[in-house]
mmCIF entry with sequence, helices, sheets and N, C-alpha, C, O atoms, coordinates in Angstrom:
data_MODEL
# 
_entry.id   MODEL 
# 
_entity.id                         1 
_entity.type                       polymer 
_entity.pdbx_number_of_molecules   1 
# 
_entity_poly.entity_id                      1 
_entity_poly.type                           'polypeptide(L)' 
_entity_poly.nstd_linkage                   no 
_entity_poly.nstd_monomer                   no 
_entity_poly.pdbx_seq_one_letter_code       MTPTLTTLSHPKSQMGRDAGKMILQLINNQKVESITYEPELILRKSVKPI 
_entity_poly.pdbx_seq_one_letter_code_can   MTPTLTTLSHPKSQMGRDAGKMILQLINNQKVESITYEPELILRKSVKPI 
_entity_poly.pdbx_strand_id                 A 
# 
loop_
_entity_poly_seq.entity_id 
_entity_poly_seq.num 
_entity_poly_seq.mon_id 
_entity_poly_seq.hetero 
1 1  MET n 
1 2  THR n 
1 3  PRO n 
1 4  THR n 
1 5  LEU n 
1 6  THR n 
1 7  THR n 
1 8  LEU n 
1 9  SER n 
1 10 HIS n 
1 11 PRO n 
1 12 LYS n 
1 13 SER n 
1 14 GLN n 
1 15 MET n 
1 16 GLY n 
1 17 ARG n 
1 18 ASP n 
1 19 ALA n 
1 20 GLY n 
1 21 LYS n 
1 22 MET n 
1 23 ILE n 
1 24 LEU n 
1 25 GLN n 
1 26 LEU n 
1 27 ILE n 
1 28 ASN n 
1 29 ASN n 
1 30 GLN n 
1 31 LYS n 
1 32 VAL n 
1 33 GLU n 
1 34 SER n 
1 35 ILE n 
1 36 THR n 
1 37 TYR n 
1 38 GLU n 
1 39 PRO n 
1 40 GLU n 
1 41 LEU n 
1 42 ILE n 
1 43 LEU n 
1 44 ARG n 
1 45 LYS n 
1 46 SER n 
1 47 VAL n 
1 48 LYS n 
1 49 PRO n 
1 50 ILE n 
# 
_struct_asym.id          A 
_struct_asym.entity_id   1 
# 
_struct_conf.conf_type_id            HELX_P 
_struct_conf.id                      HELX_P1 
_struct_conf.pdbx_PDB_helix_id       AA1 
_struct_conf.beg_label_comp_id       LYS 
_struct_conf.beg_label_asym_id       A 
_struct_conf.beg_label_seq_id        12 
_struct_conf.pdbx_beg_PDB_ins_code   ? 
_struct_conf.end_label_comp_id       ILE 
_struct_conf.end_label_asym_id       A 
_struct_conf.end_label_seq_id        27 
_struct_conf.pdbx_end_PDB_ins_code   ? 
_struct_conf.beg_auth_comp_id        LYS 
_struct_conf.beg_auth_asym_id        A 
_struct_conf.beg_auth_seq_id         12 
_struct_conf.end_auth_comp_id        ILE 
_struct_conf.end_auth_asym_id        A 
_struct_conf.end_auth_seq_id         27 
_struct_conf.pdbx_PDB_helix_class    1 
_struct_conf.details                 ? 
_struct_conf.pdbx_PDB_helix_length   16 
# 
_struct_conf_type.id          HELX_P 
_struct_conf_type.criteria    ? 
_struct_conf_type.reference   ? 
# 
_struct_sheet.id               AA1 
_struct_sheet.type             ? 
_struct_sheet.number_strands   2 
_struct_sheet.details          ? 
# 
_struct_sheet_order.sheet_id     AA1 
_struct_sheet_order.range_id_1   1 
_struct_sheet_order.range_id_2   2 
_struct_sheet_order.offset       ? 
_struct_sheet_order.sense        anti-parallel 
# 
loop_
_struct_sheet_range.sheet_id 
_struct_sheet_range.id 
_struct_sheet_range.beg_label_comp_id 
_struct_sheet_range.beg_label_asym_id 
_struct_sheet_range.beg_label_seq_id 
_struct_sheet_range.pdbx_beg_PDB_ins_code 
_struct_sheet_range.end_label_comp_id 
_struct_sheet_range.end_label_asym_id 
_struct_sheet_range.end_label_seq_id 
_struct_sheet_range.pdbx_end_PDB_ins_code 
_struct_sheet_range.beg_auth_comp_id 
_struct_sheet_range.beg_auth_asym_id 
_struct_sheet_range.beg_auth_seq_id 
_struct_sheet_range.end_auth_comp_id 
_struct_sheet_range.end_auth_asym_id 
_struct_sheet_range.end_auth_seq_id 
AA1 1 THR A 7  ? SER A 9  ? THR A 7  SER A 9  
AA1 2 GLU A 40 ? ILE A 42 ? GLU A 40 ILE A 42 
# 
loop_
_atom_site.group_PDB 
_atom_site.id 
_atom_site.type_symbol 
_atom_site.label_atom_id 
_atom_site.label_alt_id 
_atom_site.label_comp_id 
_atom_site.label_asym_id 
_atom_site.label_entity_id 
_atom_site.label_seq_id 
_atom_site.pdbx_PDB_ins_code 
_atom_site.Cartn_x 
_atom_site.Cartn_y 
_atom_site.Cartn_z 
_atom_site.occupancy 
_atom_site.B_iso_or_equiv 
_atom_site.pdbx_formal_charge 
_atom_site.auth_seq_id 
_atom_site.auth_comp_id 
_atom_site.auth_asym_id 
_atom_site.auth_atom_id 
_atom_site.pdbx_PDB_model_num 
ATOM 1   N N  . MET A 1 1  ? 15.466  26.925 12.707 1.00 0.00 ? 1  MET A N  1 
ATOM 2   C CA . MET A 1 1  ? 15.880  28.141 13.286 1.00 0.00 ? 1  MET A CA 1 
ATOM 3   C C  . MET A 1 1  ? 16.157  28.019 14.784 1.00 0.00 ? 1  MET A C  1 
ATOM 4   O O  . MET A 1 1  ? 15.364  27.403 15.497 1.00 0.00 ? 1  MET A O  1 
ATOM 5   N N  . THR A 1 2  ? 17.176  28.544 15.247 1.00 0.00 ? 2  THR A N  1 
ATOM 6   C CA . THR A 1 2  ? 17.454  28.520 16.667 1.00 0.00 ? 2  THR A CA 1 
ATOM 7   C C  . THR A 1 2  ? 17.511  29.916 17.252 1.00 0.00 ? 2  THR A C  1 
ATOM 8   O O  . THR A 1 2  ? 18.274  30.732 16.735 1.00 0.00 ? 2  THR A O  1 
ATOM 9   N N  . PRO A 1 3  ? 16.786  30.242 18.258 1.00 0.00 ? 3  PRO A N  1 
ATOM 10  C CA . PRO A 1 3  ? 15.871  29.327 18.994 1.00 0.00 ? 3  PRO A CA 1 
ATOM 11  C C  . PRO A 1 3  ? 14.538  29.212 18.135 1.00 0.00 ? 3  PRO A C  1 
ATOM 12  O O  . PRO A 1 3  ? 14.209  30.065 17.310 1.00 0.00 ? 3  PRO A O  1 
ATOM 13  N N  . THR A 1 4  ? 13.860  28.151 18.395 1.00 0.00 ? 4  THR A N  1 
ATOM 14  C CA . THR A 1 4  ? 12.562  27.899 17.714 1.00 0.00 ? 4  THR A CA 1 
ATOM 15  C C  . THR A 1 4  ? 11.637  29.056 18.138 1.00 0.00 ? 4  THR A C  1 
ATOM 16  O O  . THR A 1 4  ? 11.635  29.479 19.294 1.00 0.00 ? 4  THR A O  1 
ATOM 17  N N  . LEU A 1 5  ? 10.876  29.538 17.196 1.00 0.00 ? 5  LEU A N  1 
ATOM 18  C CA . LEU A 1 5  ? 10.036  30.745 17.440 1.00 0.00 ? 5  LEU A CA 1 
ATOM 19  C C  . LEU A 1 5  ? 8.621   30.369 17.919 1.00 0.00 ? 5  LEU A C  1 
ATOM 20  O O  . LEU A 1 5  ? 8.018   29.388 17.483 1.00 0.00 ? 5  LEU A O  1 
ATOM 21  N N  . THR A 1 6  ? 8.144   31.194 18.826 1.00 0.00 ? 6  THR A N  1 
ATOM 22  C CA . THR A 1 6  ? 6.785   31.102 19.264 1.00 0.00 ? 6  THR A CA 1 
ATOM 23  C C  . THR A 1 6  ? 5.847   31.611 18.167 1.00 0.00 ? 6  THR A C  1 
ATOM 24  O O  . THR A 1 6  ? 6.090   32.652 17.556 1.00 0.00 ? 6  THR A O  1 
ATOM 25  N N  . THR A 1 7  ? 4.763   30.850 17.929 1.00 0.00 ? 7  THR A N  1 
ATOM 26  C CA . THR A 1 7  ? 3.883   31.175 16.782 1.00 0.00 ? 7  THR A CA 1 
ATOM 27  C C  . THR A 1 7  ? 2.428   31.052 17.229 1.00 0.00 ? 7  THR A C  1 
ATOM 28  O O  . THR A 1 7  ? 2.118   30.606 18.334 1.00 0.00 ? 7  THR A O  1 
ATOM 29  N N  . LEU A 1 8  ? 1.544   31.474 16.305 1.00 0.00 ? 8  LEU A N  1 
ATOM 30  C CA . LEU A 1 8  ? 0.152   31.223 16.493 1.00 0.00 ? 8  LEU A CA 1 
ATOM 31  C C  . LEU A 1 8  ? -0.283  30.288 15.394 1.00 0.00 ? 8  LEU A C  1 
ATOM 32  O O  . LEU A 1 8  ? 0.142   30.417 14.246 1.00 0.00 ? 8  LEU A O  1 
ATOM 33  N N  . SER A 1 9  ? -1.122  29.357 15.745 1.00 0.00 ? 9  SER A N  1 
ATOM 34  C CA . SER A 1 9  ? -1.725  28.380 14.857 1.00 0.00 ? 9  SER A CA 1 
ATOM 35  C C  . SER A 1 9  ? -3.155  28.687 14.640 1.00 0.00 ? 9  SER A C  1 
ATOM 36  O O  . SER A 1 9  ? -3.838  29.155 15.550 1.00 0.00 ? 9  SER A O  1 
ATOM 37  N N  . HIS A 1 10 ? -3.637  28.436 13.445 1.00 0.00 ? 10 HIS A N  1 
ATOM 38  C CA . HIS A 1 10 ? -5.095  28.647 13.203 1.00 0.00 ? 10 HIS A CA 1 
ATOM 39  C C  . HIS A 1 10 ? -5.577  27.393 12.363 1.00 0.00 ? 10 HIS A C  1 
ATOM 40  O O  . HIS A 1 10 ? -4.788  26.681 11.741 1.00 0.00 ? 10 HIS A O  1 
ATOM 41  N N  . PRO A 1 11 ? -6.898  27.197 12.401 1.00 0.00 ? 11 PRO A N  1 
ATOM 42  C CA . PRO A 1 11 ? -7.492  25.966 11.813 1.00 0.00 ? 11 PRO A CA 1 
ATOM 43  C C  . PRO A 1 11 ? -7.570  26.148 10.301 1.00 0.00 ? 11 PRO A C  1 
ATOM 44  O O  . PRO A 1 11 ? -8.628  26.510 9.786  1.00 0.00 ? 11 PRO A O  1 
ATOM 45  N N  . LYS A 1 12 ? -6.505  25.912 9.595  1.00 0.00 ? 12 LYS A N  1 
ATOM 46  C CA . LYS A 1 12 ? -6.460  26.133 8.127  1.00 0.00 ? 12 LYS A CA 1 
ATOM 47  C C  . LYS A 1 12 ? -7.472  25.307 7.378  1.00 0.00 ? 12 LYS A C  1 
ATOM 48  O O  . LYS A 1 12 ? -8.139  25.840 6.492  1.00 0.00 ? 12 LYS A O  1 
ATOM 49  N N  . SER A 1 13 ? -7.623  24.046 7.682  1.00 0.00 ? 13 SER A N  1 
ATOM 50  C CA . SER A 1 13 ? -8.558  23.234 6.975  1.00 0.00 ? 13 SER A CA 1 
ATOM 51  C C  . SER A 1 13 ? -10.003 23.724 7.169  1.00 0.00 ? 13 SER A C  1 
ATOM 52  O O  . SER A 1 13 ? -10.767 23.835 6.211  1.00 0.00 ? 13 SER A O  1 
ATOM 53  N N  . GLN A 1 14 ? -10.361 24.018 8.441  1.00 0.00 ? 14 GLN A N  1 
ATOM 54  C CA . GLN A 1 14 ? -11.706 24.479 8.718  1.00 0.00 ? 14 GLN A CA 1 
ATOM 55  C C  . GLN A 1 14 ? -11.933 25.848 8.056  1.00 0.00 ? 14 GLN A C  1 
ATOM 56  O O  . GLN A 1 14 ? -13.054 26.129 7.631  1.00 0.00 ? 14 GLN A O  1 
ATOM 57  N N  . MET A 1 15 ? -10.944 26.678 7.958  1.00 0.00 ? 15 MET A N  1 
ATOM 58  C CA . MET A 1 15 ? -11.043 27.988 7.311  1.00 0.00 ? 15 MET A CA 1 
ATOM 59  C C  . MET A 1 15 ? -11.343 27.760 5.816  1.00 0.00 ? 15 MET A C  1 
ATOM 60  O O  . MET A 1 15 ? -12.176 28.453 5.233  1.00 0.00 ? 15 MET A O  1 
ATOM 61  N N  . GLY A 1 16 ? -10.650 26.779 5.206  1.00 0.00 ? 16 GLY A N  1 
ATOM 62  C CA . GLY A 1 16 ? -10.867 26.529 3.794  1.00 0.00 ? 16 GLY A CA 1 
ATOM 63  C C  . GLY A 1 16 ? -12.301 26.036 3.545  1.00 0.00 ? 16 GLY A C  1 
ATOM 64  O O  . GLY A 1 16 ? -12.986 26.506 2.637  1.00 0.00 ? 16 GLY A O  1 
ATOM 65  N N  . ARG A 1 17 ? -12.741 25.060 4.390  1.00 0.00 ? 17 ARG A N  1 
ATOM 66  C CA . ARG A 1 17 ? -14.175 24.618 4.193  1.00 0.00 ? 17 ARG A CA 1 
ATOM 67  C C  . ARG A 1 17 ? -15.155 25.676 4.385  1.00 0.00 ? 17 ARG A C  1 
ATOM 68  O O  . ARG A 1 17 ? -16.114 25.751 3.617  1.00 0.00 ? 17 ARG A O  1 
ATOM 69  N N  . ASP A 1 18 ? -14.995 26.540 5.387  1.00 0.00 ? 18 ASP A N  1 
ATOM 70  C CA . ASP A 1 18 ? -15.885 27.656 5.606  1.00 0.00 ? 18 ASP A CA 1 
ATOM 71  C C  . ASP A 1 18 ? -15.826 28.615 4.499  1.00 0.00 ? 18 ASP A C  1 
ATOM 72  O O  . ASP A 1 18 ? -16.876 29.157 4.152  1.00 0.00 ? 18 ASP A O  1 
ATOM 73  N N  . ALA A 1 19 ? -14.713 28.895 3.894  1.00 0.00 ? 19 ALA A N  1 
ATOM 74  C CA . ALA A 1 19 ? -14.584 29.799 2.719  1.00 0.00 ? 19 ALA A CA 1 
ATOM 75  C C  . ALA A 1 19 ? -15.362 29.259 1.544  1.00 0.00 ? 19 ALA A C  1 
ATOM 76  O O  . ALA A 1 19 ? -16.095 29.974 0.860  1.00 0.00 ? 19 ALA A O  1 
ATOM 77  N N  . GLY A 1 20 ? -15.168 27.935 1.330  1.00 0.00 ? 20 GLY A N  1 
ATOM 78  C CA . GLY A 1 20 ? -15.906 27.319 0.220  1.00 0.00 ? 20 GLY A CA 1 
ATOM 79  C C  . GLY A 1 20 ? -17.441 27.426 0.400  1.00 0.00 ? 20 GLY A C  1 
ATOM 80  O O  . GLY A 1 20 ? -18.142 27.707 -0.572 1.00 0.00 ? 20 GLY A O  1 
ATOM 81  N N  . LYS A 1 21 ? -17.985 27.205 1.639  1.00 0.00 ? 21 LYS A N  1 
ATOM 82  C CA . LYS A 1 21 ? -19.341 27.342 1.886  1.00 0.00 ? 21 LYS A CA 1 
ATOM 83  C C  . LYS A 1 21 ? -19.794 28.760 1.659  1.00 0.00 ? 21 LYS A C  1 
ATOM 84  O O  . LYS A 1 21 ? -20.870 29.004 1.113  1.00 0.00 ? 21 LYS A O  1 
ATOM 85  N N  . MET A 1 22 ? -18.957 29.707 2.087  1.00 0.00 ? 22 MET A N  1 
ATOM 86  C CA . MET A 1 22 ? -19.338 31.117 1.838  1.00 0.00 ? 22 MET A CA 1 
ATOM 87  C C  . MET A 1 22 ? -19.402 31.538 0.419  1.00 0.00 ? 22 MET A C  1 
ATOM 88  O O  . MET A 1 22 ? -20.240 32.346 0.020  1.00 0.00 ? 22 MET A O  1 
ATOM 89  N N  . ILE A 1 23 ? -18.484 30.970 -0.360 1.00 0.00 ? 23 ILE A N  1 
ATOM 90  C CA . ILE A 1 23 ? -18.517 31.262 -1.856 1.00 0.00 ? 23 ILE A CA 1 
ATOM 91  C C  . ILE A 1 23 ? -19.817 30.721 -2.409 1.00 0.00 ? 23 ILE A C  1 
ATOM 92  O O  . ILE A 1 23 ? -20.497 31.393 -3.185 1.00 0.00 ? 23 ILE A O  1 
ATOM 93  N N  . LEU A 1 24 ? -20.168 29.492 -2.008 1.00 0.00 ? 24 LEU A N  1 
ATOM 94  C CA . LEU A 1 24 ? -21.456 28.914 -2.554 1.00 0.00 ? 24 LEU A CA 1 
ATOM 95  C C  . LEU A 1 24 ? -22.688 29.762 -2.105 1.00 0.00 ? 24 LEU A C  1 
ATOM 96  O O  . LEU A 1 24 ? -23.651 29.922 -2.854 1.00 0.00 ? 24 LEU A O  1 
ATOM 97  N N  . GLN A 1 25 ? -22.622 30.282 -0.888 1.00 0.00 ? 25 GLN A N  1 
ATOM 98  C CA . GLN A 1 25 ? -23.717 31.103 -0.428 1.00 0.00 ? 25 GLN A CA 1 
ATOM 99  C C  . GLN A 1 25 ? -23.782 32.422 -1.193 1.00 0.00 ? 25 GLN A C  1 
ATOM 100 O O  . GLN A 1 25 ? -24.869 32.914 -1.493 1.00 0.00 ? 25 GLN A O  1 
ATOM 101 N N  . LEU A 1 26 ? -22.684 32.963 -1.492 1.00 0.00 ? 26 LEU A N  1 
ATOM 102 C CA . LEU A 1 26 ? -22.619 34.239 -2.296 1.00 0.00 ? 26 LEU A CA 1 
ATOM 103 C C  . LEU A 1 26 ? -23.165 34.001 -3.735 1.00 0.00 ? 26 LEU A C  1 
ATOM 104 O O  . LEU A 1 26 ? -23.913 34.809 -4.287 1.00 0.00 ? 26 LEU A O  1 
ATOM 105 N N  . ILE A 1 27 ? -22.750 32.857 -4.297 1.00 0.00 ? 27 ILE A N  1 
ATOM 106 C CA . ILE A 1 27 ? -23.220 32.511 -5.615 1.00 0.00 ? 27 ILE A CA 1 
ATOM 107 C C  . ILE A 1 27 ? -24.771 32.359 -5.655 1.00 0.00 ? 27 ILE A C  1 
ATOM 108 O O  . ILE A 1 27 ? -25.450 32.729 -6.612 1.00 0.00 ? 27 ILE A O  1 
ATOM 109 N N  . ASN A 1 28 ? -25.265 31.782 -4.527 1.00 0.00 ? 28 ASN A N  1 
ATOM 110 C CA . ASN A 1 28 ? -26.773 31.637 -4.440 1.00 0.00 ? 28 ASN A CA 1 
ATOM 111 C C  . ASN A 1 28 ? -27.471 32.822 -3.847 1.00 0.00 ? 28 ASN A C  1 
ATOM 112 O O  . ASN A 1 28 ? -28.616 32.693 -3.415 1.00 0.00 ? 28 ASN A O  1 
ATOM 113 N N  . ASN A 1 29 ? -26.849 33.959 -3.804 1.00 0.00 ? 29 ASN A N  1 
ATOM 114 C CA . ASN A 1 29 ? -27.370 35.205 -3.243 1.00 0.00 ? 29 ASN A CA 1 
ATOM 115 C C  . ASN A 1 29 ? -27.905 35.078 -1.785 1.00 0.00 ? 29 ASN A C  1 
ATOM 116 O O  . ASN A 1 29 ? -28.894 35.689 -1.380 1.00 0.00 ? 29 ASN A O  1 
ATOM 117 N N  . GLN A 1 30 ? -27.193 34.269 -1.079 1.00 0.00 ? 30 GLN A N  1 
ATOM 118 C CA . GLN A 1 30 ? -27.528 34.088 0.361  1.00 0.00 ? 30 GLN A CA 1 
ATOM 119 C C  . GLN A 1 30 ? -26.615 34.996 1.227  1.00 0.00 ? 30 GLN A C  1 
ATOM 120 O O  . GLN A 1 30 ? -25.533 35.423 0.824  1.00 0.00 ? 30 GLN A O  1 
ATOM 121 N N  . LYS A 1 31 ? -27.146 35.259 2.463  1.00 0.00 ? 31 LYS A N  1 
ATOM 122 C CA . LYS A 1 31 ? -26.420 36.174 3.320  1.00 0.00 ? 31 LYS A CA 1 
ATOM 123 C C  . LYS A 1 31 ? -25.142 35.384 3.849  1.00 0.00 ? 31 LYS A C  1 
ATOM 124 O O  . LYS A 1 31 ? -25.230 34.188 4.128  1.00 0.00 ? 31 LYS A O  1 
ATOM 125 N N  . VAL A 1 32 ? -24.031 36.048 3.969  1.00 0.00 ? 32 VAL A N  1 
ATOM 126 C CA . VAL A 1 32 ? -22.787 35.550 4.481  1.00 0.00 ? 32 VAL A CA 1 
ATOM 127 C C  . VAL A 1 32 ? -22.379 36.307 5.670  1.00 0.00 ? 32 VAL A C  1 
ATOM 128 O O  . VAL A 1 32 ? -22.352 37.537 5.629  1.00 0.00 ? 32 VAL A O  1 
ATOM 129 N N  . GLU A 1 33 ? -22.045 35.623 6.776  1.00 0.00 ? 33 GLU A N  1 
ATOM 130 C CA . GLU A 1 33 ? -21.599 36.296 7.983  1.00 0.00 ? 33 GLU A CA 1 
ATOM 131 C C  . GLU A 1 33 ? -20.147 35.929 8.240  1.00 0.00 ? 33 GLU A C  1 
ATOM 132 O O  . GLU A 1 33 ? -19.683 34.846 7.883  1.00 0.00 ? 33 GLU A O  1 
ATOM 133 N N  . SER A 1 34 ? -19.430 36.882 8.882  1.00 0.00 ? 34 SER A N  1 
ATOM 134 C CA . SER A 1 34 ? -18.034 36.701 9.215  1.00 0.00 ? 34 SER A CA 1 
ATOM 135 C C  . SER A 1 34 ? -17.891 35.600 10.266 1.00 0.00 ? 34 SER A C  1 
ATOM 136 O O  . SER A 1 34 ? -18.793 35.376 11.073 1.00 0.00 ? 34 SER A O  1 
ATOM 137 N N  . ILE A 1 35 ? -16.744 34.916 10.244 1.00 0.00 ? 35 ILE A N  1 
ATOM 138 C CA . ILE A 1 35 ? -16.465 33.915 11.220 1.00 0.00 ? 35 ILE A CA 1 
ATOM 139 C C  . ILE A 1 35 ? -15.097 34.333 11.863 1.00 0.00 ? 35 ILE A C  1 
ATOM 140 O O  . ILE A 1 35 ? -14.141 34.737 11.201 1.00 0.00 ? 35 ILE A O  1 
ATOM 141 N N  . THR A 1 36 ? -15.110 34.193 13.221 1.00 0.00 ? 36 THR A N  1 
ATOM 142 C CA . THR A 1 36 ? -13.847 34.468 13.960 1.00 0.00 ? 36 THR A CA 1 
ATOM 143 C C  . THR A 1 36 ? -13.303 33.141 14.434 1.00 0.00 ? 36 THR A C  1 
ATOM 144 O O  . THR A 1 36 ? -14.014 32.329 15.026 1.00 0.00 ? 36 THR A O  1 
ATOM 145 N N  . TYR A 1 37 ? -11.997 32.934 14.154 1.00 0.00 ? 37 TYR A N  1 
ATOM 146 C CA . TYR A 1 37 ? -11.352 31.712 14.565 1.00 0.00 ? 37 TYR A CA 1 
ATOM 147 C C  . TYR A 1 37 ? -10.438 32.058 15.751 1.00 0.00 ? 37 TYR A C  1 
ATOM 148 O O  . TYR A 1 37 ? -9.750  33.079 15.756 1.00 0.00 ? 37 TYR A O  1 
ATOM 149 N N  . GLU A 1 38 ? -10.459 31.160 16.765 1.00 0.00 ? 38 GLU A N  1 
ATOM 150 C CA . GLU A 1 38 ? -9.565  31.339 17.900 1.00 0.00 ? 38 GLU A CA 1 
ATOM 151 C C  . GLU A 1 38 ? -8.188  30.763 17.534 1.00 0.00 ? 38 GLU A C  1 
ATOM 152 O O  . GLU A 1 38 ? -8.094  29.586 17.188 1.00 0.00 ? 38 GLU A O  1 
ATOM 153 N N  . PRO A 1 39 ? -7.151  31.549 17.602 1.00 0.00 ? 39 PRO A N  1 
ATOM 154 C CA . PRO A 1 39 ? -5.792  30.993 17.326 1.00 0.00 ? 39 PRO A CA 1 
ATOM 155 C C  . PRO A 1 39 ? -5.308  30.249 18.597 1.00 0.00 ? 39 PRO A C  1 
ATOM 156 O O  . PRO A 1 39 ? -5.802  30.439 19.708 1.00 0.00 ? 39 PRO A O  1 
ATOM 157 N N  . GLU A 1 40 ? -4.299  29.386 18.335 1.00 0.00 ? 40 GLU A N  1 
ATOM 158 C CA . GLU A 1 40 ? -3.683  28.648 19.499 1.00 0.00 ? 40 GLU A CA 1 
ATOM 159 C C  . GLU A 1 40 ? -2.232  29.170 19.526 1.00 0.00 ? 40 GLU A C  1 
ATOM 160 O O  . GLU A 1 40 ? -1.527  29.194 18.517 1.00 0.00 ? 40 GLU A O  1 
ATOM 161 N N  . LEU A 1 41 ? -1.835  29.583 20.733 1.00 0.00 ? 41 LEU A N  1 
ATOM 162 C CA . LEU A 1 41 ? -0.461  30.054 20.991 1.00 0.00 ? 41 LEU A CA 1 
ATOM 163 C C  . LEU A 1 41 ? 0.449   28.847 21.146 1.00 0.00 ? 41 LEU A C  1 
ATOM 164 O O  . LEU A 1 41 ? 0.201   27.985 21.989 1.00 0.00 ? 41 LEU A O  1 
ATOM 165 N N  . ILE A 1 42 ? 1.434   28.784 20.387 1.00 0.00 ? 42 ILE A N  1 
ATOM 166 C CA . ILE A 1 42 ? 2.397   27.670 20.534 1.00 0.00 ? 42 ILE A CA 1 
ATOM 167 C C  . ILE A 1 42 ? 3.768   28.225 21.039 1.00 0.00 ? 42 ILE A C  1 
ATOM 168 O O  . ILE A 1 42 ? 4.572   28.773 20.286 1.00 0.00 ? 42 ILE A O  1 
ATOM 169 N N  . LEU A 1 43 ? 3.956   28.047 22.300 1.00 0.00 ? 43 LEU A N  1 
ATOM 170 C CA . LEU A 1 43 ? 5.171   28.536 22.934 1.00 0.00 ? 43 LEU A CA 1 
ATOM 171 C C  . LEU A 1 43 ? 6.368   27.650 22.608 1.00 0.00 ? 43 LEU A C  1 
ATOM 172 O O  . LEU A 1 43 ? 6.333   26.428 22.748 1.00 0.00 ? 43 LEU A O  1 
ATOM 173 N N  . ARG A 1 44 ? 7.404   28.310 22.177 1.00 0.00 ? 44 ARG A N  1 
ATOM 174 C CA . ARG A 1 44 ? 8.664   27.571 21.884 1.00 0.00 ? 44 ARG A CA 1 
ATOM 175 C C  . ARG A 1 44 ? 9.825   28.286 22.663 1.00 0.00 ? 44 ARG A C  1 
ATOM 176 O O  . ARG A 1 44 ? 9.604   29.031 23.618 1.00 0.00 ? 44 ARG A O  1 
ATOM 177 N N  . LYS A 1 45 ? 10.991  28.022 22.216 1.00 0.00 ? 45 LYS A N  1 
ATOM 178 C CA . LYS A 1 45 ? 12.138  28.496 22.945 1.00 0.00 ? 45 LYS A CA 1 
ATOM 179 C C  . LYS A 1 45 ? 12.465  29.971 22.791 1.00 0.00 ? 45 LYS A C  1 
ATOM 180 O O  . LYS A 1 45 ? 13.468  30.439 23.331 1.00 0.00 ? 45 LYS A O  1 
ATOM 181 N N  . SER A 1 46 ? 11.646  30.704 22.073 1.00 0.00 ? 46 SER A N  1 
ATOM 182 C CA . SER A 1 46 ? 11.882  32.116 21.935 1.00 0.00 ? 46 SER A CA 1 
ATOM 183 C C  . SER A 1 46 ? 11.253  32.916 23.025 1.00 0.00 ? 46 SER A C  1 
ATOM 184 O O  . SER A 1 46 ? 11.352  34.143 23.031 1.00 0.00 ? 46 SER A O  1 
ATOM 185 N N  . VAL A 1 47 ? 10.585  32.234 23.981 1.00 0.00 ? 47 VAL A N  1 
ATOM 186 C CA . VAL A 1 47 ? 10.050  32.935 25.158 1.00 0.00 ? 47 VAL A CA 1 
ATOM 187 C C  . VAL A 1 47 ? 10.721  32.377 26.401 1.00 0.00 ? 47 VAL A C  1 
ATOM 188 O O  . VAL A 1 47 ? 11.192  31.240 26.441 1.00 0.00 ? 47 VAL A O  1 
ATOM 189 N N  . LYS A 1 48 ? 10.740  33.251 27.428 1.00 0.00 ? 48 LYS A N  1 
ATOM 190 C CA . LYS A 1 48 ? 11.402  32.850 28.685 1.00 0.00 ? 48 LYS A CA 1 
ATOM 191 C C  . LYS A 1 48 ? 10.501  33.319 29.768 1.00 0.00 ? 48 LYS A C  1 
ATOM 192 O O  . LYS A 1 48 ? 10.012  34.447 29.698 1.00 0.00 ? 48 LYS A O  1 
ATOM 193 N N  . PRO A 1 49 ? 10.238  32.489 30.811 1.00 0.00 ? 49 PRO A N  1 
ATOM 194 C CA . PRO A 1 49 ? 9.458   32.943 31.930 1.00 0.00 ? 49 PRO A CA 1 
ATOM 195 C C  . PRO A 1 49 ? 10.168  34.128 32.652 1.00 0.00 ? 49 PRO A C  1 
ATOM 196 O O  . PRO A 1 49 ? 11.394  34.156 32.757 1.00 0.00 ? 49 PRO A O  1 
ATOM 197 N N  . ILE A 1 50 ? 9.402   35.053 33.119 1.00 0.00 ? 50 ILE A N  1 
ATOM 198 C CA . ILE A 1 50 ? 10.017  36.208 33.862 1.00 0.00 ? 50 ILE A CA 1 
ATOM 199 C C  . ILE A 1 50 ? 9.352   36.361 35.225 1.00 0.00 ? 50 ILE A C  1 
ATOM 200 O O  . ILE A 1 50 ? 9.714   37.253 35.991 1.00 0.00 ? 50 ILE A O  1 
# 
């Protein structure tokens, strides 16, 4: 796509691992806490300095 779009990236692999661990914790009746992931802003040609 032109121009290339600015996007946010998130740690997909880590999120999957954490989700799997949470599922196992739920199965074992253990407490599960929310996790917040910091996204990474990937600037591309769809933004322009002002």
